[in-house]
C-alpha positions as CSV (number, residue, x, y, z in Angstrom):
1,X,0.0,-0.1,0.3
2,X,3.0,2.3,-0.9
3,X,0.6,5.5,-2.1
4,X,-2.5,3.5,-3.2
5,X,-4.7,1.8,-1.0
6,X,-5.6,-0.9,-3.0
7,X,-2.0,-2.3,-3.6
8,X,-1.3,-5.6,-2.0
9,X,2.6,-5.2,-2.5
10,X,3.9,-2.5,-0.4
11,X,7.2,-0.5,-0.8
12,X,10.1,-2.4,1.2
13,X,10.9,-1.0,4.1
14,X,13.6,-1.9,6.7
15,X,11.1,-2.6,9.4
16,X,9.9,-4.9,7.2
17,X,13.0,-6.3,6.2
18,X,14.4,-7.1,9.5
19,X,10.7,-8.4,10.7
20,X,10.8,-11.1,7.7
21,X,14.9,-11.9,8.4
22,X,13.4,-12.7,12.0
23,X,10.9,-15.1,10.5
24,X,13.1,-16.4,8.7
25,X,15.8,-17.1,11.4
26,X,12.9,-18.7,13.6
27,X,12.1,-20.9,10.6
28,X,15.1,-22.2,10.9
29,X,15.4,-22.8,13.9
30,X,12.3,-25.3,13.7
31,X,13.8,-26.2,10.6
32,X,10.6,-25.9,8.7
33,X,10.5,-25.3,4.9
34,X,8.4,-22.0,3.7
35,X,5.8,-24.7,2.6
36,X,6.0,-26.3,6.0
37,X,5.4,-22.9,7.7
38,X,2.6,-22.2,5.3
39,X,1.1,-25.1,5.8
40,X,0.9,-24.5,9.6
41,X,0.0,-20.8,10.0
42,X,-2.7,-21.4,7.0
43,X,-1.3,-19.0,4.8
44,X,0.1,-20.1,1.3
45,X,4.0,-20.5,0.5
46,X,4.0,-17.6,-1.6
47,X,2.8,-15.1,1.1
48,X,5.3,-16.8,3.5
49,X,7.8,-15.4,0.9
50,X,6.8,-12.5,0.5
51,X,6.9,-11.7,4.4
52,X,10.4,-13.1,4.6
53,X,11.9,-10.8,1.8
54,X,10.3,-8.1,3.4
55,X,7.6,-7.5,0.4
56,X,4.6,-8.0,2.6
57,X,2.8,-6.5,5.4
58,X,2.5,-10.0,7.7
59,X,-1.7,-10.1,8.5
60,X,-2.2,-9.6,12.2
61,X,-3.6,-14.0,11.9
62,X,-0.2,-14.7,10.7
63,X,1.7,-13.0,13.1
64,X,0.0,-14.8,15.9
65,X,0.2,-18.2,14.4
66,X,3.9,-17.6,13.7
67,X,4.4,-16.9,16.5
68,X,3.2,-19.8,18.0
69,X,4.2,-22.5,15.6
70,X,7.9,-21.3,15.8
71,X,7.9,-20.7,19.8
72,X,9.4,-16.9,18.8
73,X,9.4,-16.2,22.7
74,X,6.8,-12.7,21.7
75,X,9.7,-11.2,19.4
76,X,7.3,-11.4,16.6
77,X,4.4,-9.5,18.4
78,X,6.9,-7.1,19.5
79,X,8.3,-6.5,16.2
80,X,5.0,-6.5,14.8
81,X,4.3,-3.2,16.5
82,X,7.2,-1.1,14.9
83,X,6.4,-2.2,11.2
84,X,5.9,0.6,8.8
85,X,4.5,0.6,5.3
86,X,2.2,3.7,4.0
87,X,3.7,7.4,3.8
88,X,1.3,9.5,5.2
89,X,-0.2,6.9,8.0
90,X,0.7,7.6,11.4
91,X,2.9,4.0,12.5
92,X,0.2,3.1,15.2
93,X,-2.6,2.8,12.5
94,X,-0.9,1.3,9.4
95,X,-1.9,-2.5,11.1
96,X,-5.4,-0.9,11.2
97,X,-5.5,0.4,7.3
98,X,-4.4,-2.7,6.2
99,X,-7.0,-4.5,8.0
100,X,-9.7,-1.8,6.7
101,X,-9.0,-3.0,3.2
102,X,-10.2,-6.3,3.3
103,X,-12.8,-6.1,6.3
104,X,-16.2,-6.9,5.3
105,X,-17.8,-4.9,8.3
106,X,-16.6,-1.5,9.6
107,X,-17.9,0.2,12.4
108,X,-16.8,3.9,13.7
109,X,-18.1,6.1,16.6
110,X,-16.6,9.1,16.4
111,X,-16.7,12.0,19.0
112,X,-13.6,14.7,17.9
113,X,-14.1,15.1,14.5
114,X,-15.8,13.6,11.4
115,X,-14.0,10.3,10.1
116,X,-11.6,10.3,7.9
117,X,-13.5,7.9,5.5
118,X,-15.8,10.7,5.1
119,X,-13.9,13.7,5.5
120,X,-13.7,15.9,2.0
121,X,-10.4,17.6,1.2
122,X,-10.6,21.1,2.4
123,X,-11.6,19.5,6.0
124,X,-8.9,17.1,5.9
125,X,-6.0,19.6,5.0
126,X,-7.5,22.0,7.8
127,X,-6.7,19.5,10.2
128,X,-3.2,18.9,9.0
129,X,-2.7,22.1,8.7
130,X,-3.3,23.1,12.5
131,X,-1.1,20.0,13.7
132,X,1.3,20.4,16.5
133,X,4.2,20.2,15.9
134,X,3.3,21.8,12.5
135,X,4.0,19.9,9.6
136,X,6.0,21.1,6.2
137,X,4.1,21.6,3.5
138,X,5.4,18.1,1.5
139,X,4.2,16.3,4.8
140,X,0.5,17.9,4.7
141,X,0.5,17.1,0.9
142,X,1.2,13.4,1.9
143,X,-0.8,13.5,4.9
144,X,-4.1,14.5,2.6
145,X,-3.3,12.5,-0.5
146,X,-3.1,9.3,2.2
147,X,-6.4,10.1,4.2
148,X,-8.0,10.6,0.2
149,X,-6.7,7.3,-1.2
150,X,-8.4,5.6,2.3
151,X,-11.4,6.9,0.7
152,X,-12.1,5.0,-1.9
153,X,-13.0,1.9,0.2
154,X,-16.4,3.3,0.4
155,X,-16.9,2.7,-3.4
156,X,-14.7,0.5,-4.0
157,X,-16.1,-2.6,-1.5
158,X,-19.7,-2.2,-2.3
159,X,-20.3,-5.3,-0.4
160,X,-18.3,-4.1,2.8
161,X,-20.9,-2.6,5.3
162,X,-20.0,0.8,6.9
163,X,-21.9,2.4,10.1
164,X,-20.6,5.4,11.6
165,X,-22.1,7.1,14.5
166,X,-20.5,10.7,15.1
167,X,-21.4,13.2,17.6
168,X,-23.8,16.1,16.9
169,X,-21.4,18.6,18.3
170,X,-18.6,17.7,15.8
171,X,-20.9,19.0,13.1
172,X,-21.4,22.1,14.8
173,X,-17.6,22.9,15.4
174,X,-17.3,24.7,12.0
175,X,-14.2,23.5,11.4
176,X,-12.5,25.4,8.5
177,X,-15.2,27.8,8.2
178,X,-18.9,27.9,6.8
179,X,-17.7,26.8,3.8
180,X,-15.6,23.9,4.6
181,X,-18.2,22.8,6.6
182,X,-21.4,22.8,4.0
183,X,-18.9,20.7,1.7
184,X,-18.2,18.3,4.7
185,X,-21.8,17.9,4.7
186,X,-22.9,17.3,1.6
187,X,-20.1,14.9,1.2
188,X,-21.4,13.4,4.1
189,X,-25.2,13.2,2.7
190,X,-23.7,11.9,-0.2
191,X,-22.0,9.3,0.9
192,X,-24.9,7.9,3.0
193,X,-26.5,7.8,-0.1
194,X,-24.4,4.9,-0.8
195,X,-26.3,1.5,0.2
196,X,-23.1,-0.2,2.0
197,X,-23.1,3.2,4.2
198,X,-25.0,3.9,7.3
199,X,-24.8,6.8,10.0
200,X,-25.9,8.0,12.6
201,X,-25.8,11.1,14.5
202,X,-25.5,11.3,18.6
203,X,-27.8,14.1,19.4
204,X,-26.5,16.4,21.8
205,X,-29.9,15.9,23.6
206,X,-28.4,12.6,24.6
207,X,-26.5,13.4,27.8
208,X,-24.8,10.0,28.7
209,X,-24.3,7.5,26.1
210,X,-22.2,4.4,25.7
211,X,-19.3,6.0,23.9
212,X,-18.3,8.0,27.0
213,X,-14.8,6.3,26.8
214,X,-13.7,7.9,23.3
215,X,-14.0,7.1,19.9
216,X,-13.5,3.1,19.3
217,X,-13.5,1.4,15.5
218,X,-14.7,-2.2,15.2
219,X,-14.2,-4.5,11.8
220,X,-14.7,-7.9,10.8
221,X,-12.4,-10.0,8.3
222,X,-13.4,-12.1,5.6
223,X,-12.8,-15.5,7.8
224,X,-15.2,-13.3,10.0
225,X,-12.4,-12.5,12.9
226,X,-13.1,-9.6,14.9
227,X,-11.1,-6.2,15.6
228,X,-10.5,-3.5,17.6
229,X,-9.1,-0.1,17.4
230,X,-8.7,3.0,19.6
231,X,-6.7,5.5,19.4
232,X,-5.5,8.5,21.5
233,X,-3.1,11.2,21.9
234,X,0.1,10.1,19.3
235,X,-0.5,6.5,19.9
236,X,-3.2,3.9,18.8
237,X,-3.8,0.5,20.0
238,X,-4.8,-2.7,17.4
239,X,-7.2,-4.8,20.0
240,X,-7.4,-8.8,19.0
241,X,-8.6,-10.0,22.8
242,X,-11.7,-11.9,21.9
243,X,-13.2,-10.3,25.6
244,X,-12.2,-6.6,24.8
245,X,-13.9,-7.0,21.9
246,X,-17.0,-8.2,23.0
247,X,-17.3,-5.6,25.6
248,X,-17.0,-2.6,22.6
249,X,-19.2,-4.9,20.6
250,X,-21.9,-3.9,23.0
251,X,-21.2,-0.5,23.8
252,X,-21.6,0.0,19.7
253,X,-24.7,-1.8,19.7
254,X,-26.0,0.5,22.5
255,X,-24.7,3.7,20.6
256,X,-26.9,2.2,18.1
257,X,-29.7,2.9,20.1
258,X,-29.0,6.0,21.6
259,X,-28.4,7.5,18.5
260,X,-30.6,9.1,15.7
261,X,-31.9,6.6,13.1
262,X,-30.6,6.9,9.9
263,X,-33.1,8.9,8.5
264,X,-33.7,11.2,11.5
265,X,-29.9,11.9,11.2
266,X,-29.8,12.8,7.8
267,X,-32.7,15.1,8.2
268,X,-30.5,17.0,10.8
269,X,-27.7,17.3,8.8
270,X,-30.1,18.5,6.0
271,X,-30.7,21.5,8.6
272,X,-27.6,22.2,9.8
273,X,-26.3,22.4,6.1
274,X,-29.1,25.0,5.1
275,X,-28.3,26.8,8.5
276,X,-25.0,27.4,6.8
């Protein structure tokens, strides 16, 4: 994903090469061929070869299975947190971005800003241009390009179910001014007309709700494995733990019941658009 969201072969980086070399070393210690390791972890020999050569970001399932099969002392899990692949995406977000590309369901609750998949270029640029510490012009362009590339998921994956729940005050903040807000509201409303995209607004009148602990994301892979992701200041956490995911799924289900219906949400956003 070195630039384009749909590219399955990333640009090789030092961290990917290092991870691949360690996998190869542990495989040799276990006296396994690439084909033998592939059979034990449930991936193709070609995938194992690509990972060992540093040409492919290892899926989370591969990391966990290889860790167990190779008895790697936690080394593979630790190294996986340092893998770098796509310019313009924060290091802690890259594994999640990889999973997004394959997801069959993607749920997002956001209380800080318009979710990245629903941002316009002007809105995203406004955020990046005011980031602290300040970015260079080149860094800003890289960040904006990466964010817009991710948005192709909504239209490139029509069979993926996208659910968004966004706090009402996010749209009332008028980030970037009236023109930027009008454009973002238009884009959000246009996106919700896609059959696979649903958006609900959490109204201000709902004083307490299930998302008070902050933003959260959930996704389901084609193998029906669920992952969660939570992000804070300069950090993010990919959560594979099933017990934690179950708790977050319950919270998201409650958020859906507490938010406005998709139809009422669209009506509210239309009213906001008309008031600008």
